[in-house]
N, C-alpha and C positions, 0 to 999 in steps of 0.2 A: 504493499500499500504506500501511496505517496502521502506527503504531510498534508496535501490538499484533500485527498479523499479521507484521510484520518480526521481532519476538521469537519468535513461534511458528515461523516458517521457520527461524530461527537454531537453535531449540531441535531442531527436526527433524534439521537438518544435524549438529549436535553429537551428538545421539543416535545417528544413523547411524554417525558417525566412531567413537563410543565402541564400538558394536557390532562394528564391524570390526577394532577394536584387541584385543589380548590383555590388556588392563587389567581390574583389578576396581576396583569403586567406592572401596574404601578407599585403594588404591594412588594412584588419580587424586585423591582428596580430599586426600591428604597433600602431593602436589606442588602442587596448586592452592592450598592453604593456605599453602605455603611460598613462594609467589610473590605473596602478598598477598590471596588470596580470603578472604572472611569468612563464607561460607555453611557450615553444618554438613554433615557427611556424609550425614545423612538427607535434607537439602534438595537435595543434589546427586543423590542417588538418585531423589528424587521428580521433580526437573527432567528427568532422563534418561529417565523413564518417562511424561512428559507430564502430570503432575498438579501442577506447581508451576512458577512463573516467577520466575527470577532477574532482578535488575536489569541493565541493559545492560552496565556495566562488570564485573560478576561473569560474565556470559555470556561476554564477551571473554576474561577471565582463564581460565575453564574451557576455552575453545577452545584458548587458548595452551598450557595445560597438557597437553591431549590431544596437540597438535602436538609439543611438547617431548619427551614420553614416547614418542611413536610414532617419532620421529627419533633417540632417544638412542643407538641401536645402529648408526646409519649414519654413514659418514664421506664 
């Protein structure tokens, strides 16, 4: 796999996790930004819809934000 196809595969997995969550883009973006993300809410929305690519570290931060928000109610 190339790094481009790796990024696209990660984006697909992230978008699927987002769709399965009860999150909205603004809620996700606020948490992502609070943990060091630097993309804007519109960029995150475009990324989740497959029309924009984030840099690798930003993709990882977004994945982490989804994970944290998805597990915030569990102990």
